[in-house]
N, C-alpha and C positions, 0 to 999 in steps of 0.2 A: 653133815652140818646143814643148818638152815638159817635164814635171816628174814626178818619181817620188815618190809619197807612201808613207810608211812606217808610219803609224798611222791608226786609224779616226778619223772626225770629219767636220765640215763646214768647208770652207776657202774663203776669199775668193780671187778670181781678179782680177788686175790686168793690163791691157794698156796698154803705153806706146807712143804713136805719135809719131814725130819726122819733121818735114818737112826739105826740103833746106836750109832756112835755120837749122836748129837749134832751131826751136820745137817743143815737145813738149806732149802732153796725155795724161793718164792716165785710164783708164776702169776702174772697179772694180765687180765684182759680188760682193756680200757673200754668204757661205755658198753659193756657186754650185756647188761640187763637194762631193759626199758620198761618203765611202769607207766601205764596209762589208765586213767579212770574212765569208765563208760559202761553202757549196757550192751552185753554181748548178744548178737542176733545172727541168725542164718535161716535159710529155708523160706517157707511161705509166710508172707507178711500182709497185714491189712490193718485198718484202724488209724490211730493217730500216734505219731512219734513226736514227743515234746520234751524228752530228756536232753540235757546239754550235749551229750555225745553218745553215738552208737558205734560199737566196734563190730564190723561185719566180718564174720569168720566163715562164711560160705556164700554161695550164690543166693540172692534174694529173688523171690517171685511174687508178683501181685497177680493173682489168678483172674481169669475172665469173670466178669460181673462183680469183682471185689475192688475196693479202693484203698489207697494209702494216702494219708495226709501227713506232710512234714511241716512242722511249725517253724516260724522265724528263729534264727539263731542256732538251730540244730547243726551239729557236725556229724556227717556220715563218714567214718574212717574205715576204709576197706583194707583188710589184709590182702596180701598179694594174690592177684589172679582172679578175684571174684567180681561179679557184676550185679546190677539191678535190672531185672527183666519185668516189663510191664505189659501184661495181657489184659488187664482191667483198666483202672484209672489211677493216675498219679497227680496229686496236687502238692507240689513243692513250691510254696509261695512264701518267700522271705520278704524282707523290707530293705531299703537302702541302708538303714542303720544296723540291721540284724539279718544279713544274708544267710542263707543255708549253704553249707560248705560240703561238697563231695570231694574227698581226697584219698590219698593212699597212706597207709601206715608206714611204709618204707619207701622213701624217695630216692634210693640208690640209683644213680644213673638217670634220674628224672629231675635233677635240680635245674636251676635257671640256665646253666651253661649247657648241660647235656641233653635237655629236653628238646633243643632245637638243632642238634647236630648228630651225626653218626657217633655211636658210642660203642666201644668194644666189649664192655662188661655187660652181663645179662641184666636187663631192666626188670624191675619188680613192681610195676604199677598195677592198679586195679583195672578192670576191663570195661568200665563205662556203664551208661544207661541205655538199655535197649527197649524201645517202645514199639510194640506191635498192636496196640489197642486202637480201636476205632470208636468214634462217638460224636456227639454234638460238639460244636465249637467250644473250646476251653474245657472239654471233659478231662483232658490231661494238660497240665500247666507246669512249666518250669520257669519260675519268675524270681528275679533277685537272688540268684544262686551263683556261687563260685564253684566251678568245675575244673579240677586240675589233676595233673599227674596220672592220667589214664594212659594205658599202652595196650593196644589190641591188634596191631598189624593191619590197620586200615579200615576198621569198622566205624571209627569216630568216637569221641568222648560221649556224644549223644547220637544214638543210632536210630533214626526214624525210618525204618526200612520194612517194606512188604508191599505188595501190589495194592492192597487195600488198607494197609496198616497206618497208624499214627494220624488218621483222619480226625480233625478237630483239635489237634495238638497246637499249643502255643509255647514258644521259647522266647522269653523277653527279659530285658534288663539284667542279663547275666554277664558275668566275666568268665570266659572259657579260655584257659591259657595253660601253657607249659605241659601240654599233652603230647606224648610221642605217638600221635595219630591225628587224624583230622579233628577239628573242633566239633563239627556237625556233619553227618552224612544223611542224605535225604533220598528216599524213594517213595514219595507220597504226594498226593494232592491235598488241598485244604489244610495245610499247615502254615502257621504264621511264625516267622523268625524276625523279631523286631527289637531294635534298640539294644543290641548286645555288643559287648566289647570282646572281640575274638582275636587273640594275639599270641605269638610265640608258640604255635603248635607246629609239629613236624610230621609230615606225612611220609614216613620212611619207606612204606611199601610202594606207594604209587608215585611219590615225588611230585604230586600236584594236588590242588584242592585242600591245602592244609587248613584253611579257614572253614569254608563250607564246601563240601563235595556233593555234587548233584549226580546221582545215578539216573534218576528219572523223576517224573512228576512235575507239578506246576505250583510250587509253594509261593507264598507271598513273603518276600524278603525286603524289609524296610529299615533303613537308617541304622545299619550295623557298621 
């Protein structure tokens, strides 16, 4: 049997079984099917993302010397366990009215209660944004973005890490919240972290630095 869905949402599925004597039994799975509209992507990415929603079905990589621009209002919805890795340049610049959203498809165990406490069930968040690129100031910018529901055992929802990595990066005017890891981890000089609202993140691995965790480096941290 098959069924065609025409709208987004979560739907119950019912299976009816009937034997040769006419006895029947129904089995129902509540909210078993979820339908989401979006552009499915994975692998190497570059260019401009301007569709309303992208469904990320594998790790994303911006290669060295390449650039990815994400337009205001775009939602990046990651299926479980995938990340965005930046070896080139990322310009994710939203606006106050139309922020860019990085989030998880399945928030089981990552809701507003469990994201900030120990939780016995397996968490299914996405793995965050890993920036290894170096360049001139503002070569990589994450501005007016909402970054939520990441879970990666202590790497941070935004991971600006490498001895010479993330140079020239700016994280500004973002809301970074309800991640089951640090909001930002830093191992870099010449990075600016400014005017962000970082709250309700839970550093379950290290039990410290749940907002911003400094491994090393000398970043500029202003008015967060």
